[in-house]
N, C-alpha and C positions, 0 to 999 in steps of 0.2 A: 636875741633871746625871746623865745615864745612865751606869751602870757595868756592864761585862760581866765577870762572874766565871767562872772555869773551874778545873777540877781534873782530874787524871788518875787513872784508876782501873784496876785489873786484877782479874779474877775469880780467886778461889781455886780450885785444882784439886780441892778437896774436894767431896764429893757434895752438901753442903748448898747450894752455889752462893752463899755469902755474898760480899759485895763488900769488898775491903780496899784501903786507900790505899797506893800504891807509894812515895809521898814525902810529907813534910809539906806541907800546903797553904799557899801564900803568896799573898796577894791581889795581883793584877796592877795595874800602873799604869793609871789610867783613860785611855781613848782621847780624843783631842781633835782636831778638834771632834766633839761627839756627833752621832749620826745625826739626821736631821730627824724631828720629832715627827709622828705621824699627822695628816693634814689632813682637816677635815670641811667639806664644802660643801653648801649647800642650794639647791634650785631649785624655785620655785613657779610653776606655770602653771595659771591658772583653777581647774580641779578636780583637778589632779594635783600632788602634793608629792613630790619625789624627794630622798633623802638619800644621799650617797655618802661612803664612808670609804676613803681610799687611804693606803698606808703609805709612799710615796716609796721611797727607796733604803734597803733594810734592811741592817744590819751582818752580818758573817759569822757572828756568834754572837748572834742576836736574843734579846730578852726573851721571856717566855712570851706576852705580849700581841701583840708583833710577829710571833712565830712563828704564833700562831693566825690573825692576819690574813693571813699569807702562805698558810696552808693554805686560807683562804677564797678564794684567787685574787687577793689584793692589792686587790680592789675589791668592796665589798658595796653593793648598792643596794636601798633599801626604797621602795616606792611606795604611797601612800595615795590612794584614789579617793573622791570625794564620793559618798555614797550617799543615797538618798532613800526613806523609808518602805518597809518590807518588803524591804530589800536591793536595790531596783531603782535603777539608775544614772539620775540626772537628766540631761537633755539640754540644759538651759539653766541658767546661773548665776543667782544672786539678782539680779545687776545687770541681766541681760537680762529677768528677770521684772518688775522695777521699771520698766524702760523700756517694756515692753509695756503694763503697767497704766497708766502715765502717758499713753501715746499713746491708749489707749482712753478714758480720762477726758477728754482734750483734745477728742476728737471729740464727746463728749456735751456738754461745756461750750460748745463752739462752736455746737452745735445750739440750745442754750437761750439763749445770749448772743452772737448773730452780730455785734453791733456792738462787742464788747469786743476789746481788743488781744490777739492770740494769745500774746505773751510773758507777759502778766499771767495769762491763763488757764492757761498752762503751769505757772506756779508753784503754783497751787492744785490743778491736776491731779496734780502730783508729790507735793504734801503729803499727799494722800489717795489714793494710787495704787492701794490695795487695794479701794476702794469708790467707784464713780462717784456713788452717791447722796450720800455724805458730801462728796464734792468739790463737787457741786451746791449742797448746803446751806451749805457753807463760803463759797463765792463769793457766793451770794445774801445771806447775812448780812453779808458785807463790803460789798456794794453798799448795803445799808440803813445800815450804820455810816457810810459816806462821806457820806450825806445828812443825818446827824444829828451824833453826837458826833465823828465823824472828818472833818467838814468842814474844809478847809484854813484858812479864815479863823478858825474857832473854835479850831483848834489853835494858830494864831499868837498869838491873844489869851491863851490859857492859858500859853503859853511865856513871855510877858512877866511873869507872876506868879512864876516860878520864880527862886530865888536865882542871882545871877550866878556862872557858873563850874560849876554843878552838872552840866550836860551841854553839850558843845561839839563842834564838828567844823570842819575847815578843808579846805584844798586838799592837805594831806599825804596820801599814799597808803602803804599797807603794801607790803612787798617783793613780795607776790603781785599787786599792782595794785588791791586792794580799798580801799574808802573806810575812813576811820578815825574812830571816835567815842569820845570820852573822857567817862567818868562819874566824878565825884569824890563818893563817898558821904559824906565828912565834911562837905560843904556842905549836906546835907539838913536843912532846918529844919522841924520838926514842925508849927509853928503857921502857917506861911506859906501852905501849900496842902495839899490832900488827896492821899493816895497816888495816886489815879487821875489827878489833874492832873499830878503828876510824870511819870507814864507817858505821858500825852498830849503833854507837852512833848518827850519823847523821840521820839514819833511825828512831831512837827513837824520835828525835826532829821533824821529818816530821810527824810521827804518832800523835804527841802531838798537832801540829798546824793545822792539817787538820780536820776541823769539819765536812765537807761534801765532797762528791766525786767531787764536782765542784770546790773546792778550788785549787788555784795555788800559787806558791811560787816564790818570787824574792830573789836570793841568792847574797849576798854581800861578796866578798872575800877581806879581808884587807891584803894587800901585804907589809905593812911597817914592819920594825924591831922594837922590843921593848926592852927597857933597863931591863935587868934581865930575859928576856925570853930565851928559848932555841935557837931560830933563826936558825933552821937547813938549810943547803944549799938546793936549789931548787931540785937538783937531788935526794936528800934523800927522797923527798916527792913523787917520781915517783911511788913506789909501792902502796901508799895510793890513788893516783889519778887513777891508773889502777883499784884498787878495787872499787872505786866510780863509774867508768864508767861501770863496770860489774854488780854490785849489784843494784845500784839505778836506772839505766836505765831499768833493767829487772823487777823491782818490783814497781816502781813508774812512769809508763809512763804517758805522757800528764799532768805532774804536774808542770814542770818548765815553768815559765813565761819569765824570763830573768836572766842572770848571769852577774854580773859586777865586775871587778877588780878595787879596789880603794885604795888610800892611805888615810885612814880616820884620821881626826884630833882628838887628844885626845885618851883616852883609852875607848874602848867600851866593856861593859861586857854583 
């Protein structure tokens, strides 16, 4: 609660000019309601950030802070501009730069793979937007993978080896309209399949839920333990996680919307 204190003073007629109190000081009753606190608002636009501080209605006897703000003209604005190397202002944001790089990569990929779907090429072009050569190499490796380890029929057979309930998806969608995939780590059985086979089983689910090249997925990882489940230690899952990082990121770029770790209630199949 803000309190405004005042006292009356008079100057002594003596040459020293000392100040003397004309009456004993008595603290006044606090005013109610107090004056509005200073408001701070922020506004960000691309490469400009503006910060404004306004005092609102100031009391007749303001505090030192309010008085200082009033002297500044009641509103102070600070503007920060994005600068790029040597103090030169950049004319395009990072987003624009990424879009330009993606479009350039897409043209290169379409020249090398004219029969491929443009939406599929766009995902690989965006994943390596800084380097067209890396985008070409990434997509060429993906085409080879689809003819070997990533063949849909082979992925389906591998999925049949995986413990029931380890990875699943259905018709349920997230609030943003993306597909949903559930992974229950406690169902991971070390001796049933190799870490890479668990990863390929996830690839089968991804192929099954993606109807178009524009579809994205929200991955829910249930971290709770389950009665009667294998419940392997977290360190035992490290090879599987490394396999996921290597295979899924290389062959399903720009597909992940978000990944969430949750302790889900009840058993989710």
